[in-house]
C-alpha positions in Angstrom: 0.0 0.0 0.0 3.0 2.3 0.4 3.2 3.3 -3.2 -0.5 2.8 -4.1 -1.0 6.5 -4.8 2.0 6.6 -7.0 0.8 3.5 -8.9 -2.6 4.9 -9.4 -1.2 8.2 -10.7 1.1 6.3 -13.1 -2.0 4.4 -14.3 -3.8 7.7 -14.9 -0.9 9.0 -17.1 -0.7 5.7 -19.0 -4.5 6.0 -19.8 -4.0 9.7 -20.6 -1.4 8.8 -23.3 -4.3 7.4 -25.3 -6.4 10.5 -25.1 -5.3 13.3 -27.5 -7.1 16.0 -25.4 -4.7 15.2 -22.5 -1.5 15.9 -24.5 -0.6 18.7 -22.1 -1.7 17.2 -18.8 1.3 17.0 -16.4 2.3 16.1 -12.9 3.8 18.3 -10.3 6.4 16.4 -8.2 5.7 18.2 -4.9 5.2 15.1 -2.7 7.5 12.5 -1.4 10.0 12.2 1.4 13.3 14.0 0.8 16.3 14.6 2.9 16.8 18.1 4.3 19.3 19.2 1.7 17.2 18.0 -1.2 14.1 19.6 0.3 15.8 22.9 0.7 17.1 22.8 -2.9 13.6 22.0 -4.3 12.1 24.8 -2.1 14.6 27.3 -3.7 13.5 26.0 -7.1 9.9 26.9 -6.3 8.3 23.7 -5.0 5.4 24.6 -2.8 3.6 22.5 -0.2 0.0 21.8 -1.0 0.1 22.2 -4.8 -2.0 19.5 -6.4 -0.4 16.5 -8.1 -1.9 16.7 -11.6 -2.8 19.6 -13.9 -4.8 19.6 -17.1 -4.0 23.2 -18.1 -6.6 23.7 -20.9 -9.8 25.4 -20.2 -13.2 23.8 -20.5 -16.6 25.3 -20.0 -16.5 27.7 -17.1 -13.1 26.5 -15.8 -9.6 27.8 -16.5 -8.1 24.3 -16.1 -8.2 21.3 -13.8 -6.2 20.4 -10.7 -6.3 17.0 -9.2 -4.9 16.0 -5.8 -4.4 12.3 -6.0 -5.0 10.0 -3.0 -5.0 6.2 -2.9 -8.3 4.5 -3.5 -8.2 2.3 -0.4 -7.4 2.8 3.2 -7.3 6.1 5.0 -6.1 9.2 3.2 -5.2 12.6 4.6 -5.6 16.0 3.0 -3.2 18.5 4.5 -4.2 22.1 5.4 -1.9 23.3 2.6 -3.6 21.1 0.1 -7.0 22.3 1.2 -5.8 25.9 1.0 -4.5 25.4 -2.6 -7.7 23.7 -3.7 -9.8 26.5 -2.3 -7.6 29.2 -3.9 -7.7 27.5 -7.3 -11.5 27.2 -7.1 -11.7 30.9 -6.3 -9.5 31.6 -9.3 -11.8 29.8 -11.7 -10.2 26.3 -11.8 -11.9 23.0 -11.2 -9.8 21.6 -8.3 -10.7 18.3 -6.7 -9.4 15.4 -4.6 -9.6 12.0 -6.4 -9.3 8.7 -4.6 -7.5 6.5 -7.1 -7.2 6.0 -10.8 -10.9 5.4 -11.6 -12.2 8.5 -9.8 -9.5 10.7 -11.4 -10.3 9.2 -14.9 -14.0 9.8 -14.4 -13.3 13.4 -13.2 -11.2 14.1 -16.3 -13.7 12.5 -18.7 -16.4 14.7 -17.2 -14.2 17.7 -17.4 -13.5 17.1 -21.1 -17.0 15.8 -21.7 -15.6 12.6 -23.2 
């Protein structure tokens, strides 16, 4: 279960590779455990706590783009205060910003967003 969230996000991008509308969807590598030196280096490069894992930058309907915070589909998951703050800020800015529990929920969210 340790890497379930990573595996589900990987499955999402494998599926996205078959969907032309998702050509520009990308991941933001903010998560993960790092040693203090590496964390400081990433912070200097602009990594910010709470930023969602997946971005579909193209607008659809009333939204400027889509942010997805990935969580595993089974077991307990935790959303940090920083993640909640980011999601709230993105919603206020006109983005669709959601928490998805696993590949299937993320896929369904994207299909709905794109009206596939």
